[in-house]
Structure formats: C-alpha cells, structure tokens
Short mmCIF file of the C-alpha atoms (twelve columns), coordinates in Angstrom:
data_MODEL
# 
_entry.id   MODEL 
# 
loop_
_atom_site.group_PDB 
_atom_site.id 
_atom_site.type_symbol 
_atom_site.label_atom_id 
_atom_site.label_alt_id 
_atom_site.label_comp_id 
_atom_site.label_asym_id 
_atom_site.label_seq_id 
_atom_site.Cartn_x 
_atom_site.Cartn_y 
_atom_site.Cartn_z 
_atom_site.pdbx_PDB_model_num 
ATOM 1   C CA . GLN A 1   21.370 -11.676 -22.678 1 
ATOM 2   C CA . VAL A 2   20.286 -10.204 -19.662 1 
ATOM 3   C CA . GLN A 3   19.358 -13.201 -17.066 1 
ATOM 4   C CA . LEU A 4   16.500 -12.649 -14.289 1 
ATOM 5   C CA . VAL A 5   17.673 -14.880 -10.677 1 
ATOM 6   C CA . GLU A 6   15.104 -16.285 -8.901  1 
ATOM 7   C CA . SER A 7   15.254 -16.982 -5.133  1 
ATOM 8   C CA . GLY A 8   13.406 -17.558 -1.845  1 
ATOM 9   C CA . GLY A 9   11.237 -19.876 -2.545  1 
ATOM 10  C CA . GLY A 10  10.358 -23.367 -0.489  1 
ATOM 11  C CA . SER A 11  7.522  -25.294 1.057   1 
ATOM 12  C CA . VAL A 12  5.078  -23.782 2.633   1 
ATOM 13  C CA . GLN A 13  1.588  -24.018 5.592   1 
ATOM 14  C CA . ALA A 14  -1.149 -22.437 4.505   1 
ATOM 15  C CA . GLY A 15  -1.740 -18.822 5.480   1 
ATOM 16  C CA . GLY A 16  2.153  -18.080 5.791   1 
ATOM 17  C CA . SER A 17  4.841  -15.861 4.033   1 
ATOM 18  C CA . LEU A 18  7.473  -16.271 1.436   1 
ATOM 19  C CA . LYS A 19  9.837  -13.410 0.209   1 
ATOM 20  C CA . LEU A 20  10.675 -13.722 -4.022  1 
ATOM 21  C CA . SER A 21  13.485 -12.268 -4.871  1 
ATOM 22  C CA . CYS A 22  14.612 -11.271 -8.173  1 
ATOM 23  C CA . VAL A 23  18.189 -10.708 -9.533  1 
ATOM 24  C CA . PRO A 24  18.812 -9.754  -13.578 1 
ATOM 25  C CA . SER A 25  22.712 -9.658  -14.184 1 
ATOM 26  C CA . THR A 26  22.849 -5.958  -15.376 1 
ATOM 27  C CA . ASP A 27  21.273 -3.133  -14.016 1 
ATOM 28  C CA . ILE A 28  17.943 -3.116  -15.221 1 
ATOM 29  C CA . VAL A 29  15.303 -2.908  -12.717 1 
ATOM 30  C CA . SER A 30  15.118 0.993   -12.282 1 
ATOM 31  C CA . VAL A 31  13.999 1.397   -16.394 1 
ATOM 32  C CA . CYS A 32  12.461 -1.490  -16.863 1 
ATOM 33  C CA . THR A 33  8.945  -2.967  -16.364 1 
ATOM 34  C CA . MET A 34  8.973  -5.498  -14.447 1 
ATOM 35  C CA . ALA A 35  7.056  -8.962  -14.173 1 
ATOM 36  C CA . TRP A 36  5.800  -11.154 -11.629 1 
ATOM 37  C CA . TYR A 37  4.309  -14.968 -14.150 1 
ATOM 38  C CA . ARG A 38  3.942  -18.087 -12.100 1 
ATOM 39  C CA . GLN A 39  2.761  -21.606 -13.735 1 
ATOM 40  C CA . ALA A 40  1.312  -24.008 -12.620 1 
ATOM 41  C CA . PRO A 41  1.555  -27.982 -12.524 1 
ATOM 42  C CA . GLY A 42  -0.397 -28.909 -15.043 1 
ATOM 43  C CA . ASN A 43  -0.471 -25.922 -16.940 1 
ATOM 44  C CA . GLU A 44  1.028  -24.751 -20.276 1 
ATOM 45  C CA . ARG A 45  1.134  -21.511 -19.498 1 
ATOM 46  C CA . GLY A 46  2.260  -19.220 -17.223 1 
ATOM 47  C CA . GLU A 47  -0.120 -16.779 -15.330 1 
ATOM 48  C CA . LEU A 48  0.925  -13.088 -15.691 1 
ATOM 49  C CA . ILE A 49  -0.104 -12.088 -10.980 1 
ATOM 50  C CA . SER A 50  2.196  -8.942  -10.845 1 
ATOM 51  C CA . LEU A 51  3.815  -5.556  -12.555 1 
ATOM 52  C CA . ILE A 52  5.379  -2.897  -12.074 1 
ATOM 53  C CA . SER A 53  6.264  -0.304  -14.278 1 
ATOM 54  C CA . ILE A 54  8.441  1.980   -14.510 1 
ATOM 55  C CA . ASP A 55  6.609  5.164   -12.583 1 
ATOM 56  C CA . GLY A 56  6.245  3.367   -10.083 1 
ATOM 57  C CA . ALA A 57  2.354  1.957   -10.618 1 
ATOM 58  C CA . THR A 58  1.358  -2.369  -9.985  1 
ATOM 59  C CA . THR A 59  -1.344 -4.276  -10.951 1 
ATOM 60  C CA . TYR A 60  -2.103 -8.060  -9.868  1 
ATOM 61  C CA . ALA A 61  -4.344 -10.716 -10.968 1 
ATOM 62  C CA . ASP A 62  -7.930 -11.197 -9.333  1 
ATOM 63  C CA . SER A 63  -6.143 -14.019 -8.229  1 
ATOM 64  C CA . VAL A 64  -3.243 -12.470 -5.549  1 
ATOM 65  C CA . LYS A 65  -4.797 -9.113  -4.666  1 
ATOM 66  C CA . GLY A 66  -5.191 -7.630  -2.094  1 
ATOM 67  C CA . ARG A 67  -2.423 -10.545 -0.444  1 
ATOM 68  C CA . PHE A 68  0.613  -10.612 -2.240  1 
ATOM 69  C CA . THR A 69  3.453  -6.950  -2.989  1 
ATOM 70  C CA . ILE A 70  5.095  -5.807  -5.800  1 
ATOM 71  C CA . SER A 71  8.368  -3.771  -4.843  1 
ATOM 72  C CA . ARG A 72  11.793 -2.953  -5.754  1 
ATOM 73  C CA . ASP A 73  14.966 -1.986  -4.797  1 
ATOM 74  C CA . ASN A 74  16.850 0.566   -7.511  1 
ATOM 75  C CA . ALA A 75  19.763 0.396   -5.779  1 
ATOM 76  C CA . LYS A 76  20.188 -3.188  -4.870  1 
ATOM 77  C CA . ASN A 77  18.924 -4.375  -8.649  1 
ATOM 78  C CA . THR A 78  15.912 -6.418  -6.780  1 
ATOM 79  C CA . LEU A 79  12.889 -6.804  -8.082  1 
ATOM 80  C CA . TYR A 80  11.259 -8.787  -5.145  1 
ATOM 81  C CA . LEU A 81  7.100  -10.234 -3.912  1 
ATOM 82  C CA . GLN A 82  5.954  -10.286 -0.968  1 
ATOM 83  C CA . MET A 83  3.258  -13.055 -0.208  1 
ATOM 84  C CA . ASN A 84  0.812  -13.762 2.300   1 
ATOM 85  C CA . ALA A 85  -1.902 -15.589 3.641   1 
ATOM 86  C CA . LEU A 86  -0.663 -18.532 0.574   1 
ATOM 87  C CA . LYS A 87  -2.758 -20.657 -0.029  1 
ATOM 88  C CA . SER A 88  -2.677 -24.454 -2.141  1 
ATOM 89  C CA . ASP A 89  -3.429 -22.439 -4.932  1 
ATOM 90  C CA . ASP A 90  -0.737 -20.951 -5.581  1 
ATOM 91  C CA . THR A 91  1.458  -23.957 -5.428  1 
ATOM 92  C CA . ALA A 92  3.114  -22.874 -8.899  1 
ATOM 93  C CA . ASN A 93  6.524  -22.485 -10.705 1 
ATOM 94  C CA . TYR A 94  6.998  -17.918 -9.457  1 
ATOM 95  C CA . TYR A 95  9.447  -15.768 -12.119 1 
ATOM 96  C CA . CYS A 96  10.418 -13.071 -13.238 1 
ATOM 97  C CA . ALA A 97  10.436 -11.079 -16.771 1 
ATOM 98  C CA . SER A 98  12.038 -7.992  -17.441 1 
ATOM 99  C CA . CYS A 99  11.584 -4.674  -20.326 1 
ATOM 100 C CA . GLY A 100 8.712  -5.367  -22.367 1 
ATOM 101 C CA . SER A 101 4.777  -5.321  -22.026 1 
ATOM 102 C CA . PRO A 102 2.174  -8.789  -21.332 1 
ATOM 103 C CA . THR A 103 0.763  -7.996  -23.856 1 
ATOM 104 C CA . GLY A 104 4.111  -6.569  -26.968 1 
ATOM 105 C CA . GLY A 105 5.855  -9.087  -24.448 1 
ATOM 106 C CA . PHE A 106 9.037  -9.229  -21.730 1 
ATOM 107 C CA . ARG A 107 11.994 -9.646  -22.928 1 
ATOM 108 C CA . ASP A 108 14.138 -11.223 -20.469 1 
ATOM 109 C CA . TRP A 109 12.589 -13.810 -18.557 1 
ATOM 110 C CA . GLY A 110 14.249 -16.132 -15.791 1 
ATOM 111 C CA . GLN A 111 14.013 -19.852 -14.808 1 
ATOM 112 C CA . GLY A 112 11.703 -19.491 -11.829 1 
ATOM 113 C CA . THR A 113 11.759 -20.275 -7.273  1 
ATOM 114 C CA . GLN A 114 9.232  -22.600 -7.079  1 
ATOM 115 C CA . VAL A 115 6.159  -22.234 -4.042  1 
ATOM 116 C CA . THR A 116 4.997  -25.155 -2.700  1 
ATOM 117 C CA . VAL A 117 2.112  -24.913 -0.256  1 
ATOM 118 C CA . SER A 118 0.663  -27.411 1.868   1 
ATOM 119 C CA . PRO A 119 -2.942 -27.196 2.819   1 
# 
C-alpha cells in the first residue's frame, strides 16, 4: 500500500502564504493523477480543491482559484500546493490523494497537515 506524507502546514495570518508538500512512498507522482483535498472543522466531508492530471492539466475549486497553485516535481516524486492570500476560511486539514479520480475515487490517501489562518 502506498503511503502519502504531507508536510508544510502551520499557523499564519490572513494574507500569508504556505507551501504544502506530499511525498508518496513509491514513485507515482509522474504516473498518477494527484489531488489535494481539505476538510474544515465541523465538516463531515472533504473538499476537492485542486487536481493535476498525468498530462499536467490542472483544476481548482472556485474557492481557491487564483490563490492556490498545484504542481509536481517528478524527479523528487513530490506534489506541492502553493497557497497565497490565505483567508480564515482556508483553515482546514489538507491532505493529498493519488491514483484515481474525483468520481471514481482515489486509491491512496494521506493523513493530512493542518493549516490554521488567523484573521
């Protein structure tokens, strides 16, 4: 089973930036669709916020479009999420997923890294 390990979370003030990383235990970043989800406190379900396909195509939720950027480094087998202009509403546990799709489901899931944005 592939393990996904996220890092880079923390506490920032509104308007600040953070860069999250997701490192799989096997070399899959270049051959799988990868995604970032987040789950805010009190929400039962996670929200898909960004996805990068094998061909490099990216998608974003309207809530983060223009502020967040998903990318990957195939040589480092690492997925990233650059988050700028953070808002209090961005406070959540951010986790990555790999090898699948939003409709069909992803095979692998990380535990997440907490992002807290203060006003």
